[in-house]
mmJSON file of the N, C-alpha and C atoms, coordinates in Angstrom:
{"data_MODEL":{"atom_site":{
"group_PDB":["ATOM","ATOM","ATOM","ATOM","ATOM","ATOM","ATOM","ATOM","ATOM","ATOM","ATOM","ATOM","ATOM","ATOM","ATOM","ATOM","ATOM","ATOM","ATOM","ATOM","ATOM","ATOM","ATOM","ATOM","ATOM","ATOM","ATOM","ATOM","ATOM","ATOM","ATOM","ATOM","ATOM","ATOM","ATOM","ATOM","ATOM","ATOM","ATOM","ATOM","ATOM","ATOM","ATOM","ATOM","ATOM","ATOM","ATOM","ATOM","ATOM","ATOM","ATOM","ATOM","ATOM","ATOM","ATOM","ATOM","ATOM","ATOM","ATOM","ATOM","ATOM","ATOM","ATOM","ATOM","ATOM","ATOM","ATOM","ATOM","ATOM","ATOM","ATOM","ATOM","ATOM","ATOM","ATOM","ATOM","ATOM","ATOM","ATOM","ATOM","ATOM","ATOM","ATOM","ATOM","ATOM","ATOM","ATOM","ATOM","ATOM","ATOM","ATOM","ATOM","ATOM","ATOM","ATOM","ATOM","ATOM","ATOM","ATOM","ATOM","ATOM","ATOM","ATOM","ATOM","ATOM","ATOM","ATOM","ATOM","ATOM","ATOM","ATOM","ATOM","ATOM","ATOM","ATOM","ATOM","ATOM","ATOM","ATOM","ATOM","ATOM","ATOM","ATOM","ATOM","ATOM","ATOM","ATOM","ATOM","ATOM","ATOM","ATOM","ATOM","ATOM","ATOM","ATOM","ATOM","ATOM","ATOM","ATOM","ATOM","ATOM","ATOM","ATOM","ATOM","ATOM","ATOM","ATOM","ATOM","ATOM","ATOM","ATOM","ATOM","ATOM","ATOM","ATOM","ATOM","ATOM","ATOM","ATOM","ATOM","ATOM","ATOM","ATOM","ATOM","ATOM","ATOM","ATOM","ATOM","ATOM","ATOM","ATOM","ATOM","ATOM","ATOM","ATOM","ATOM","ATOM","ATOM","ATOM","ATOM","ATOM","ATOM","ATOM","ATOM","ATOM","ATOM","ATOM","ATOM","ATOM","ATOM","ATOM","ATOM","ATOM","ATOM","ATOM","ATOM","ATOM","ATOM","ATOM","ATOM","ATOM","ATOM","ATOM","ATOM","ATOM","ATOM","ATOM","ATOM","ATOM","ATOM","ATOM","ATOM","ATOM","ATOM","ATOM","ATOM","ATOM","ATOM","ATOM","ATOM","ATOM","ATOM","ATOM","ATOM","ATOM","ATOM","ATOM","ATOM","ATOM","ATOM","ATOM"],
"id":[1,2,3,4,5,6,7,8,9,10,11,12,13,14,15,16,17,18,19,20,21,22,23,24,25,26,27,28,29,30,31,32,33,34,35,36,37,38,39,40,41,42,43,44,45,46,47,48,49,50,51,52,53,54,55,56,57,58,59,60,61,62,63,64,65,66,67,68,69,70,71,72,73,74,75,76,77,78,79,80,81,82,83,84,85,86,87,88,89,90,91,92,93,94,95,96,97,98,99,100,101,102,103,104,105,106,107,108,109,110,111,112,113,114,115,116,117,118,119,120,121,122,123,124,125,126,127,128,129,130,131,132,133,134,135,136,137,138,139,140,141,142,143,144,145,146,147,148,149,150,151,152,153,154,155,156,157,158,159,160,161,162,163,164,165,166,167,168,169,170,171,172,173,174,175,176,177,178,179,180,181,182,183,184,185,186,187,188,189,190,191,192,193,194,195,196,197,198,199,200,201,202,203,204,205,206,207,208,209,210,211,212,213,214,215,216,217,218,219,220,221,222,223,224,225,226,227,228,229,230,231],
"type_symbol":["N","C","C","N","C","C","N","C","C","N","C","C","N","C","C","N","C","C","N","C","C","N","C","C","N","C","C","N","C","C","N","C","C","N","C","C","N","C","C","N","C","C","N","C","C","N","C","C","N","C","C","N","C","C","N","C","C","N","C","C","N","C","C","N","C","C","N","C","C","N","C","C","N","C","C","N","C","C","N","C","C","N","C","C","N","C","C","N","C","C","N","C","C","N","C","C","N","C","C","N","C","C","N","C","C","N","C","C","N","C","C","N","C","C","N","C","C","N","C","C","N","C","C","N","C","C","N","C","C","N","C","C","N","C","C","N","C","C","N","C","C","N","C","C","N","C","C","N","C","C","N","C","C","N","C","C","N","C","C","N","C","C","N","C","C","N","C","C","N","C","C","N","C","C","N","C","C","N","C","C","N","C","C","N","C","C","N","C","C","N","C","C","N","C","C","N","C","C","N","C","C","N","C","C","N","C","C","N","C","C","N","C","C","N","C","C","N","C","C","N","C","C","N","C","C","N","C","C","N","C","C"],
"label_atom_id":["N","CA","C","N","CA","C","N","CA","C","N","CA","C","N","CA","C","N","CA","C","N","CA","C","N","CA","C","N","CA","C","N","CA","C","N","CA","C","N","CA","C","N","CA","C","N","CA","C","N","CA","C","N","CA","C","N","CA","C","N","CA","C","N","CA","C","N","CA","C","N","CA","C","N","CA","C","N","CA","C","N","CA","C","N","CA","C","N","CA","C","N","CA","C","N","CA","C","N","CA","C","N","CA","C","N","CA","C","N","CA","C","N","CA","C","N","CA","C","N","CA","C","N","CA","C","N","CA","C","N","CA","C","N","CA","C","N","CA","C","N","CA","C","N","CA","C","N","CA","C","N","CA","C","N","CA","C","N","CA","C","N","CA","C","N","CA","C","N","CA","C","N","CA","C","N","CA","C","N","CA","C","N","CA","C","N","CA","C","N","CA","C","N","CA","C","N","CA","C","N","CA","C","N","CA","C","N","CA","C","N","CA","C","N","CA","C","N","CA","C","N","CA","C","N","CA","C","N","CA","C","N","CA","C","N","CA","C","N","CA","C","N","CA","C","N","CA","C","N","CA","C","N","CA","C","N","CA","C","N","CA","C","N","CA","C","N","CA","C"],
"label_alt_id":[null,null,null,null,null,null,null,null,null,null,null,null,null,null,null,null,null,null,null,null,null,null,null,null,null,null,null,null,null,null,null,null,null,null,null,null,null,null,null,null,null,null,null,null,null,null,null,null,null,null,null,null,null,null,null,null,null,null,null,null,null,null,null,null,null,null,null,null,null,null,null,null,null,null,null,null,null,null,null,null,null,null,null,null,null,null,null,null,null,null,null,null,null,null,null,null,null,null,null,null,null,null,null,null,null,null,null,null,null,null,null,null,null,null,null,null,null,null,null,null,null,null,null,null,null,null,null,null,null,null,null,null,null,null,null,null,null,null,null,null,null,null,null,null,null,null,null,null,null,null,null,null,null,null,null,null,null,null,null,null,null,null,null,null,null,null,null,null,null,null,null,null,null,null,null,null,null,null,null,null,null,null,null,null,null,null,null,null,null,null,null,null,null,null,null,null,null,null,null,null,null,null,null,null,null,null,null,null,null,null,null,null,null,null,null,null,null,null,null,null,null,null,null,null,null,null,null,null,null,null,null],
"label_comp_id":["MET","MET","MET","ASP","ASP","ASP","HIS","HIS","HIS","MET","MET","MET","SER","SER","SER","TRP","TRP","TRP","GLN","GLN","GLN","SER","SER","SER","LYS","LYS","LYS","ALA","ALA","ALA","ALA","ALA","ALA","CYS","CYS","CYS","ARG","ARG","ARG","GLY","GLY","GLY","LEU","LEU","LEU","SER","SER","SER","THR","THR","THR","PHE","PHE","PHE","VAL","VAL","VAL","PHE","PHE","PHE","TYR","TYR","TYR","PRO","PRO","PRO","ASP","ASP","ASP","PRO","PRO","PRO","GLU","GLU","GLU","GLU","GLU","GLU","ASP","ASP","ASP","GLY","GLY","GLY","THR","THR","THR","GLU","GLU","GLU","ALA","ALA","ALA","LYS","LYS","LYS","ALA","ALA","ALA","VAL","VAL","VAL","CYS","CYS","CYS","ASP","ASP","ASP","ARG","ARG","ARG","CYS","CYS","CYS","PRO","PRO","PRO","VAL","VAL","VAL","ARG","ARG","ARG","GLN","GLN","GLN","PRO","PRO","PRO","CYS","CYS","CYS","LEU","LEU","LEU","GLU","GLU","GLU","TRP","TRP","TRP","ALA","ALA","ALA","LEU","LEU","LEU","SER","SER","SER","ASN","ASN","ASN","ARG","ARG","ARG","GLU","GLU","GLU","LYS","LYS","LYS","GLU","GLU","GLU","GLY","GLY","GLY","VAL","VAL","VAL","TRP","TRP","TRP","GLY","GLY","GLY","GLY","GLY","GLY","CYS","CYS","CYS","ASN","ASN","ASN","GLU","GLU","GLU","ARG","ARG","ARG","GLU","GLU","GLU","ARG","ARG","ARG","ARG","ARG","ARG","ARG","ARG","ARG","ILE","ILE","ILE","LEU","LEU","LEU","ARG","ARG","ARG","GLN","GLN","GLN","ARG","ARG","ARG","ARG","ARG","ARG","ARG","ARG","ARG","SER","SER","SER","ALA","ALA","ALA"],
"label_asym_id":["A","A","A","A","A","A","A","A","A","A","A","A","A","A","A","A","A","A","A","A","A","A","A","A","A","A","A","A","A","A","A","A","A","A","A","A","A","A","A","A","A","A","A","A","A","A","A","A","A","A","A","A","A","A","A","A","A","A","A","A","A","A","A","A","A","A","A","A","A","A","A","A","A","A","A","A","A","A","A","A","A","A","A","A","A","A","A","A","A","A","A","A","A","A","A","A","A","A","A","A","A","A","A","A","A","A","A","A","A","A","A","A","A","A","A","A","A","A","A","A","A","A","A","A","A","A","A","A","A","A","A","A","A","A","A","A","A","A","A","A","A","A","A","A","A","A","A","A","A","A","A","A","A","A","A","A","A","A","A","A","A","A","A","A","A","A","A","A","A","A","A","A","A","A","A","A","A","A","A","A","A","A","A","A","A","A","A","A","A","A","A","A","A","A","A","A","A","A","A","A","A","A","A","A","A","A","A","A","A","A","A","A","A","A","A","A","A","A","A","A","A","A","A","A","A","A","A","A","A","A","A"],
"label_entity_id":["1","1","1","1","1","1","1","1","1","1","1","1","1","1","1","1","1","1","1","1","1","1","1","1","1","1","1","1","1","1","1","1","1","1","1","1","1","1","1","1","1","1","1","1","1","1","1","1","1","1","1","1","1","1","1","1","1","1","1","1","1","1","1","1","1","1","1","1","1","1","1","1","1","1","1","1","1","1","1","1","1","1","1","1","1","1","1","1","1","1","1","1","1","1","1","1","1","1","1","1","1","1","1","1","1","1","1","1","1","1","1","1","1","1","1","1","1","1","1","1","1","1","1","1","1","1","1","1","1","1","1","1","1","1","1","1","1","1","1","1","1","1","1","1","1","1","1","1","1","1","1","1","1","1","1","1","1","1","1","1","1","1","1","1","1","1","1","1","1","1","1","1","1","1","1","1","1","1","1","1","1","1","1","1","1","1","1","1","1","1","1","1","1","1","1","1","1","1","1","1","1","1","1","1","1","1","1","1","1","1","1","1","1","1","1","1","1","1","1","1","1","1","1","1","1","1","1","1","1","1","1"],
"label_seq_id":[1,1,1,2,2,2,3,3,3,4,4,4,5,5,5,6,6,6,7,7,7,8,8,8,9,9,9,10,10,10,11,11,11,12,12,12,13,13,13,14,14,14,15,15,15,16,16,16,17,17,17,18,18,18,19,19,19,20,20,20,21,21,21,22,22,22,23,23,23,24,24,24,25,25,25,26,26,26,27,27,27,28,28,28,29,29,29,30,30,30,31,31,31,32,32,32,33,33,33,34,34,34,35,35,35,36,36,36,37,37,37,38,38,38,39,39,39,40,40,40,41,41,41,42,42,42,43,43,43,44,44,44,45,45,45,46,46,46,47,47,47,48,48,48,49,49,49,50,50,50,51,51,51,52,52,52,53,53,53,54,54,54,55,55,55,56,56,56,57,57,57,58,58,58,59,59,59,60,60,60,61,61,61,62,62,62,63,63,63,64,64,64,65,65,65,66,66,66,67,67,67,68,68,68,69,69,69,70,70,70,71,71,71,72,72,72,73,73,73,74,74,74,75,75,75,76,76,76,77,77,77],
"pdbx_PDB_ins_code":[null,null,null,null,null,null,null,null,null,null,null,null,null,null,null,null,null,null,null,null,null,null,null,null,null,null,null,null,null,null,null,null,null,null,null,null,null,null,null,null,null,null,null,null,null,null,null,null,null,null,null,null,null,null,null,null,null,null,null,null,null,null,null,null,null,null,null,null,null,null,null,null,null,null,null,null,null,null,null,null,null,null,null,null,null,null,null,null,null,null,null,null,null,null,null,null,null,null,null,null,null,null,null,null,null,null,null,null,null,null,null,null,null,null,null,null,null,null,null,null,null,null,null,null,null,null,null,null,null,null,null,null,null,null,null,null,null,null,null,null,null,null,null,null,null,null,null,null,null,null,null,null,null,null,null,null,null,null,null,null,null,null,null,null,null,null,null,null,null,null,null,null,null,null,null,null,null,null,null,null,null,null,null,null,null,null,null,null,null,null,null,null,null,null,null,null,null,null,null,null,null,null,null,null,null,null,null,null,null,null,null,null,null,null,null,null,null,null,null,null,null,null,null,null,null,null,null,null,null,null,null],
"Cartn_x":[-17.189,-18.213,-19.449,-20.551,-21.813,-22.173,-22.736,-23.114,-23.972,-24.98,-25.883,-25.211,-24.262,-23.628,-22.777,-22.03,-21.252,-22.153,-23.18,-24.074,-24.776,-25.108,-25.808,-24.92,-23.592,-22.647,-22.121,-22.604,-22.085,-22.452,-21.496,-21.718,-22.754,-22.96,-23.911,-25.352,-25.526,-26.863,-27.815,-28.889,-29.888,-29.672,-28.518,-28.258,-28.878,-29.083,-29.633,-28.679,-29.209,-28.373,-27.829,-28.467,-27.987,-26.555,-26.174,-24.811,-23.808,-24.175,-23.261,-23.33,-24.214,-24.338,-24.307,-23.14,-23.027,-23.105,-23.318,-23.297,-21.948,-21.918,-20.67,-19.494,-19.77,-18.671,-18.145,-18.795,-18.337,-17.564,-16.68,-15.856,-16.364,-17.468,-18.014,-17.368,-16.891,-16.186,-17.016,-18.29,-19.153,-19.286,-19.487,-19.601,-18.296,-17.192,-15.888,-15.609,-16.114,-15.947,-16.693,-17.856,-18.602,-17.818,-17.32,-16.556,-15.29,-14.671,-13.441,-13.634,-14.843,-15.095,-15.885,-16.02,-16.838,-16.036,-16.593,-15.882,-15.877,-16.703,-16.776,-16.425,-15.546,-15.153,-14.563,-13.677,-13.009,-13.968,-14.836,-15.789,-16.723,-17.079,-17.928,-17.207,-15.958,-15.174,-15.002,-14.687,-14.503,-15.787,-16.921,-18.201,-18.391,-18.133,-18.3,-17.356,-16.13,-15.169,-15.588,-15.978,-16.33,-17.631,-18.503,-19.767,-19.725,-18.533,-18.332,-19.34,-19.541,-20.462,-19.974,-20.808,-20.396,-20.646,-21.49,-21.828,-21.673,-21.511,-21.517,-20.182,-20.204,-19.041,-19.289,-18.359,-18.415,-17.065,-17.069,-15.817,-14.831,-15.338,-14.484,-13.912,-14.347,-13.824,-14.945,-14.68,-15.654,-15.39,-16.165,-16.071,-14.664,-14.072,-12.734,-11.703,-11.797,-10.842,-10.989,-12.216,-12.415,-11.864,-12.049,-11.481,-9.962,-9.351,-7.901,-7.449,-8.162,-7.83,-7.918,-8.981,-9.134,-8.014,-7.636,-6.514,-5.227,-4.957,-3.744,-3.735,-4.875,-4.962,-4.733,-5.255,-5.048,-3.579,-2.912,-1.49,-0.638,-0.993,-0.158,-0.538,-1.576,-2.021,-1.171],
"Cartn_y":[79.73,80.742,80.071,80.304,79.736,80.284,79.42,79.788,81.052,81.122,82.264,83.538,83.427,84.639,85.317,84.557,85.204,85.632,84.862,85.17,86.513,86.85,88.109,89.321,89.111,90.215,90.264,89.374,89.245,90.431,90.841,91.953,91.597,90.327,89.881,89.849,90.027,89.953,90.912,90.376,91.198,91.357,90.923,91.018,89.824,89.979,88.898,87.707,86.525,85.331,85.074,85.644,85.458,85.962,86.962,87.499,86.419,85.576,84.59,83.226,83.105,81.872,82.254,82.727,83.175,82.004,82.337,81.327,80.622,79.355,78.583,79.219,79.957,80.559,81.853,82.329,83.525,83.115,83.994,83.64,84.224,84.948,85.499,86.786,87.576,88.819,89.748,89.891,90.78,90.267,88.984,88.395,88.541,88.293,88.392,89.812,90.813,92.203,92.445,91.845,91.951,91.244,90.062,89.299,90.042,90.768,91.501,92.499,93.021,94.016,93.441,92.133,91.474,91.194,91.55,91.299,89.828,89.002,87.589,86.671,87.135,86.362,85.005,84.973,83.726,82.705,83.084,82.09,81.566,82.409,81.997,80.956,81.228,80.295,78.97,79.035,77.81,76.998,77.671,76.965,76.233,76.919,76.305,75.124,75.244,74.15,72.959,73.201,72.101,71.424,72.142,71.572,71.14,71.218,70.802,71.445,72.747,73.5,73.398,72.92,72.637,73.782,74.724,75.792,77.156,78.154,79.534,80.045,81.325,82.005,82.119,81.599,81.623,82.101,83.103,83.587,84.067,84.514,85.037,83.987,82.743,81.672,80.959,80.681,79.918,78.423,77.598,76.146,75.618,76.033,75.564,75.969,77.203,77.692,76.941,76.619,75.853,74.441,73.819,72.478,72.525,73.576,73.724,73.859,74.65,74.819,73.477,72.726,71.419,70.465,70.459,69.597,69.99,71.294,71.77,71.382,71.483,71.113,69.625,68.806,67.352,67.005,67.682,67.417,67.787,68.876,69.341,68.689,67.882,67.238,66.011],
"Cartn_z":[-194.127,-194.337,-194.95,-194.393,-194.859,-196.242,-197.077,-198.451,-198.479,-197.653,-197.682,-197.187,-196.272,-195.759,-196.833,-197.618,-198.681,-199.818,-200.091,-201.202,-201.004,-199.786,-199.528,-199.776,-199.836,-200.057,-201.489,-202.336,-203.702,-204.583,-205.411,-206.348,-207.41,-207.64,-208.66,-208.161,-206.882,-206.296,-207.014,-207.529,-208.204,-209.702,-210.204,-211.641,-212.365,-213.637,-214.448,-214.467,-214.271,-214.306,-215.708,-216.721,-218.094,-218.262,-217.487,-217.538,-217.151,-216.193,-215.629,-216.307,-217.257,-218.048,-219.527,-219.997,-221.392,-222.373,-223.621,-224.674,-224.66,-225.048,-225.009,-225.766,-226.814,-227.567,-226.936,-225.875,-225.17,-223.925,-223.458,-222.292,-220.979,-221.014,-219.779,-219.337,-220.27,-219.946,-219.057,-219.376,-218.589,-217.149,-217.0,-215.664,-214.895,-215.561,-214.904,-214.417,-215.14,-214.709,-213.395,-213.252,-211.991,-210.886,-211.171,-210.182,-209.74,-210.66,-210.332,-209.206,-209.073,-208.029,-206.848,-206.815,-205.792,-204.522,-203.36,-202.1,-201.673,-202.299,-201.914,-203.08,-203.923,-205.097,-204.71,-203.749,-203.374,-202.764,-201.813,-201.305,-202.401,-203.334,-204.454,-205.308,-205.634,-206.429,-205.683,-204.405,-203.622,-203.56,-203.441,-203.433,-204.758,-205.863,-207.185,-207.367,-206.889,-207.003,-206.153,-204.928,-204.035,-204.447,-205.139,-205.598,-207.057,-207.657,-209.05,-209.993,-209.795,-210.648,-212.087,-212.971,-214.345,-215.317,-214.969,-215.912,-215.272,-216.122,-215.672,-215.168,-214.819,-214.248,-212.751,-211.979,-210.515,-210.004,-209.157,-208.588,-209.637,-210.769,-211.827,-212.764,-212.634,-213.476,-214.222,-215.484,-216.266,-216.065,-216.758,-216.581,-216.825,-217.919,-218.29,-217.239,-216.768,-215.769,-214.443,-214.072,-212.836,-212.969,-214.122,-214.33,-214.206,-214.745,-214.663,-213.201,-212.42,-211.002,-210.278,-210.544,-209.89,-210.278,-211.556,-211.991,-211.279,-211.193,-210.525,-209.058,-208.414,-207.002,-206.806,-207.694,-207.587,-207.757,-208.691,-208.926,-207.727,-207.069,-205.951,-204.617,-204.622,-203.369,-203.044],
"occupancy":[1.0,1.0,1.0,1.0,1.0,1.0,1.0,1.0,1.0,1.0,1.0,1.0,1.0,1.0,1.0,1.0,1.0,1.0,1.0,1.0,1.0,1.0,1.0,1.0,1.0,1.0,1.0,1.0,1.0,1.0,1.0,1.0,1.0,1.0,1.0,1.0,1.0,1.0,1.0,1.0,1.0,1.0,1.0,1.0,1.0,1.0,1.0,1.0,1.0,1.0,1.0,1.0,1.0,1.0,1.0,1.0,1.0,1.0,1.0,1.0,1.0,1.0,1.0,1.0,1.0,1.0,1.0,1.0,1.0,1.0,1.0,1.0,1.0,1.0,1.0,1.0,1.0,1.0,1.0,1.0,1.0,1.0,1.0,1.0,1.0,1.0,1.0,1.0,1.0,1.0,1.0,1.0,1.0,1.0,1.0,1.0,1.0,1.0,1.0,1.0,1.0,1.0,1.0,1.0,1.0,1.0,1.0,1.0,1.0,1.0,1.0,1.0,1.0,1.0,1.0,1.0,1.0,1.0,1.0,1.0,1.0,1.0,1.0,1.0,1.0,1.0,1.0,1.0,1.0,1.0,1.0,1.0,1.0,1.0,1.0,1.0,1.0,1.0,1.0,1.0,1.0,1.0,1.0,1.0,1.0,1.0,1.0,1.0,1.0,1.0,1.0,1.0,1.0,1.0,1.0,1.0,1.0,1.0,1.0,1.0,1.0,1.0,1.0,1.0,1.0,1.0,1.0,1.0,1.0,1.0,1.0,1.0,1.0,1.0,1.0,1.0,1.0,1.0,1.0,1.0,1.0,1.0,1.0,1.0,1.0,1.0,1.0,1.0,1.0,1.0,1.0,1.0,1.0,1.0,1.0,1.0,1.0,1.0,1.0,1.0,1.0,1.0,1.0,1.0,1.0,1.0,1.0,1.0,1.0,1.0,1.0,1.0,1.0,1.0,1.0,1.0,1.0,1.0,1.0,1.0,1.0,1.0,1.0,1.0,1.0,1.0,1.0,1.0,1.0,1.0,1.0],
"B_iso_or_equiv":[0.0,0.0,0.0,0.0,0.0,0.0,0.0,0.0,0.0,0.0,0.0,0.0,0.0,0.0,0.0,0.0,0.0,0.0,0.0,0.0,0.0,0.0,0.0,0.0,0.0,0.0,0.0,0.0,0.0,0.0,0.0,0.0,0.0,0.0,0.0,0.0,0.0,0.0,0.0,0.0,0.0,0.0,0.0,0.0,0.0,0.0,0.0,0.0,0.0,0.0,0.0,0.0,0.0,0.0,0.0,0.0,0.0,0.0,0.0,0.0,0.0,0.0,0.0,0.0,0.0,0.0,0.0,0.0,0.0,0.0,0.0,0.0,0.0,0.0,0.0,0.0,0.0,0.0,0.0,0.0,0.0,0.0,0.0,0.0,0.0,0.0,0.0,0.0,0.0,0.0,0.0,0.0,0.0,0.0,0.0,0.0,0.0,0.0,0.0,0.0,0.0,0.0,0.0,0.0,0.0,0.0,0.0,0.0,0.0,0.0,0.0,0.0,0.0,0.0,0.0,0.0,0.0,0.0,0.0,0.0,0.0,0.0,0.0,0.0,0.0,0.0,0.0,0.0,0.0,0.0,0.0,0.0,0.0,0.0,0.0,0.0,0.0,0.0,0.0,0.0,0.0,0.0,0.0,0.0,0.0,0.0,0.0,0.0,0.0,0.0,0.0,0.0,0.0,0.0,0.0,0.0,0.0,0.0,0.0,0.0,0.0,0.0,0.0,0.0,0.0,0.0,0.0,0.0,0.0,0.0,0.0,0.0,0.0,0.0,0.0,0.0,0.0,0.0,0.0,0.0,0.0,0.0,0.0,0.0,0.0,0.0,0.0,0.0,0.0,0.0,0.0,0.0,0.0,0.0,0.0,0.0,0.0,0.0,0.0,0.0,0.0,0.0,0.0,0.0,0.0,0.0,0.0,0.0,0.0,0.0,0.0,0.0,0.0,0.0,0.0,0.0,0.0,0.0,0.0,0.0,0.0,0.0,0.0,0.0,0.0,0.0,0.0,0.0,0.0,0.0,0.0],
"pdbx_formal_charge":[null,null,null,null,null,null,null,null,null,null,null,null,null,null,null,null,null,null,null,null,null,null,null,null,null,null,null,null,null,null,null,null,null,null,null,null,null,null,null,null,null,null,null,null,null,null,null,null,null,null,null,null,null,null,null,null,null,null,null,null,null,null,null,null,null,null,null,null,null,null,null,null,null,null,null,null,null,null,null,null,null,null,null,null,null,null,null,null,null,null,null,null,null,null,null,null,null,null,null,null,null,null,null,null,null,null,null,null,null,null,null,null,null,null,null,null,null,null,null,null,null,null,null,null,null,null,null,null,null,null,null,null,null,null,null,null,null,null,null,null,null,null,null,null,null,null,null,null,null,null,null,null,null,null,null,null,null,null,null,null,null,null,null,null,null,null,null,null,null,null,null,null,null,null,null,null,null,null,null,null,null,null,null,null,null,null,null,null,null,null,null,null,null,null,null,null,null,null,null,null,null,null,null,null,null,null,null,null,null,null,null,null,null,null,null,null,null,null,null,null,null,null,null,null,null,null,null,null,null,null,null],
"auth_seq_id":[1,1,1,2,2,2,3,3,3,4,4,4,5,5,5,6,6,6,7,7,7,8,8,8,9,9,9,10,10,10,11,11,11,12,12,12,13,13,13,14,14,14,15,15,15,16,16,16,17,17,17,18,18,18,19,19,19,20,20,20,21,21,21,22,22,22,23,23,23,24,24,24,25,25,25,26,26,26,27,27,27,28,28,28,29,29,29,30,30,30,31,31,31,32,32,32,33,33,33,34,34,34,35,35,35,36,36,36,37,37,37,38,38,38,39,39,39,40,40,40,41,41,41,42,42,42,43,43,43,44,44,44,45,45,45,46,46,46,47,47,47,48,48,48,49,49,49,50,50,50,51,51,51,52,52,52,53,53,53,54,54,54,55,55,55,56,56,56,57,57,57,58,58,58,59,59,59,60,60,60,61,61,61,62,62,62,63,63,63,64,64,64,65,65,65,66,66,66,67,67,67,68,68,68,69,69,69,70,70,70,71,71,71,72,72,72,73,73,73,74,74,74,75,75,75,76,76,76,77,77,77],
"auth_comp_id":["MET","MET","MET","ASP","ASP","ASP","HIS","HIS","HIS","MET","MET","MET","SER","SER","SER","TRP","TRP","TRP","GLN","GLN","GLN","SER","SER","SER","LYS","LYS","LYS","ALA","ALA","ALA","ALA","ALA","ALA","CYS","CYS","CYS","ARG","ARG","ARG","GLY","GLY","GLY","LEU","LEU","LEU","SER","SER","SER","THR","THR","THR","PHE","PHE","PHE","VAL","VAL","VAL","PHE","PHE","PHE","TYR","TYR","TYR","PRO","PRO","PRO","ASP","ASP","ASP","PRO","PRO","PRO","GLU","GLU","GLU","GLU","GLU","GLU","ASP","ASP","ASP","GLY","GLY","GLY","THR","THR","THR","GLU","GLU","GLU","ALA","ALA","ALA","LYS","LYS","LYS","ALA","ALA","ALA","VAL","VAL","VAL","CYS","CYS","CYS","ASP","ASP","ASP","ARG","ARG","ARG","CYS","CYS","CYS","PRO","PRO","PRO","VAL","VAL","VAL","ARG","ARG","ARG","GLN","GLN","GLN","PRO","PRO","PRO","CYS","CYS","CYS","LEU","LEU","LEU","GLU","GLU","GLU","TRP","TRP","TRP","ALA","ALA","ALA","LEU","LEU","LEU","SER","SER","SER","ASN","ASN","ASN","ARG","ARG","ARG","GLU","GLU","GLU","LYS","LYS","LYS","GLU","GLU","GLU","GLY","GLY","GLY","VAL","VAL","VAL","TRP","TRP","TRP","GLY","GLY","GLY","GLY","GLY","GLY","CYS","CYS","CYS","ASN","ASN","ASN","GLU","GLU","GLU","ARG","ARG","ARG","GLU","GLU","GLU","ARG","ARG","ARG","ARG","ARG","ARG","ARG","ARG","ARG","ILE","ILE","ILE","LEU","LEU","LEU","ARG","ARG","ARG","GLN","GLN","GLN","ARG","ARG","ARG","ARG","ARG","ARG","ARG","ARG","ARG","SER","SER","SER","ALA","ALA","ALA"],
"auth_asym_id":["A","A","A","A","A","A","A","A","A","A","A","A","A","A","A","A","A","A","A","A","A","A","A","A","A","A","A","A","A","A","A","A","A","A","A","A","A","A","A","A","A","A","A","A","A","A","A","A","A","A","A","A","A","A","A","A","A","A","A","A","A","A","A","A","A","A","A","A","A","A","A","A","A","A","A","A","A","A","A","A","A","A","A","A","A","A","A","A","A","A","A","A","A","A","A","A","A","A","A","A","A","A","A","A","A","A","A","A","A","A","A","A","A","A","A","A","A","A","A","A","A","A","A","A","A","A","A","A","A","A","A","A","A","A","A","A","A","A","A","A","A","A","A","A","A","A","A","A","A","A","A","A","A","A","A","A","A","A","A","A","A","A","A","A","A","A","A","A","A","A","A","A","A","A","A","A","A","A","A","A","A","A","A","A","A","A","A","A","A","A","A","A","A","A","A","A","A","A","A","A","A","A","A","A","A","A","A","A","A","A","A","A","A","A","A","A","A","A","A","A","A","A","A","A","A","A","A","A","A","A","A"],
"auth_atom_id":["N","CA","C","N","CA","C","N","CA","C","N","CA","C","N","CA","C","N","CA","C","N","CA","C","N","CA","C","N","CA","C","N","CA","C","N","CA","C","N","CA","C","N","CA","C","N","CA","C","N","CA","C","N","CA","C","N","CA","C","N","CA","C","N","CA","C","N","CA","C","N","CA","C","N","CA","C","N","CA","C","N","CA","C","N","CA","C","N","CA","C","N","CA","C","N","CA","C","N","CA","C","N","CA","C","N","CA","C","N","CA","C","N","CA","C","N","CA","C","N","CA","C","N","CA","C","N","CA","C","N","CA","C","N","CA","C","N","CA","C","N","CA","C","N","CA","C","N","CA","C","N","CA","C","N","CA","C","N","CA","C","N","CA","C","N","CA","C","N","CA","C","N","CA","C","N","CA","C","N","CA","C","N","CA","C","N","CA","C","N","CA","C","N","CA","C","N","CA","C","N","CA","C","N","CA","C","N","CA","C","N","CA","C","N","CA","C","N","CA","C","N","CA","C","N","CA","C","N","CA","C","N","CA","C","N","CA","C","N","CA","C","N","CA","C","N","CA","C","N","CA","C","N","CA","C","N","CA","C","N","CA","C","N","CA","C","N","CA","C"],
"pdbx_PDB_model_num":[1,1,1,1,1,1,1,1,1,1,1,1,1,1,1,1,1,1,1,1,1,1,1,1,1,1,1,1,1,1,1,1,1,1,1,1,1,1,1,1,1,1,1,1,1,1,1,1,1,1,1,1,1,1,1,1,1,1,1,1,1,1,1,1,1,1,1,1,1,1,1,1,1,1,1,1,1,1,1,1,1,1,1,1,1,1,1,1,1,1,1,1,1,1,1,1,1,1,1,1,1,1,1,1,1,1,1,1,1,1,1,1,1,1,1,1,1,1,1,1,1,1,1,1,1,1,1,1,1,1,1,1,1,1,1,1,1,1,1,1,1,1,1,1,1,1,1,1,1,1,1,1,1,1,1,1,1,1,1,1,1,1,1,1,1,1,1,1,1,1,1,1,1,1,1,1,1,1,1,1,1,1,1,1,1,1,1,1,1,1,1,1,1,1,1,1,1,1,1,1,1,1,1,1,1,1,1,1,1,1,1,1,1,1,1,1,1,1,1,1,1,1,1,1,1,1,1,1,1,1,1]
}}}
């Protein structure tokens, strides 16, 4: 799926980016709530993983959660 095609269907479209880049001491609860109802959550997460996105909430996962997913995938590969 092309980046722009999933992006146009994202629940976050038009929302403030500040929601998705919370302060380091916050876990991104507000952003994750938006992601929970998003029809393109999985393509968003996969894009962030494949592009090694280092900041923000993507596909319902924060930086730490994405690093964990990548580690798990490397172990099972």
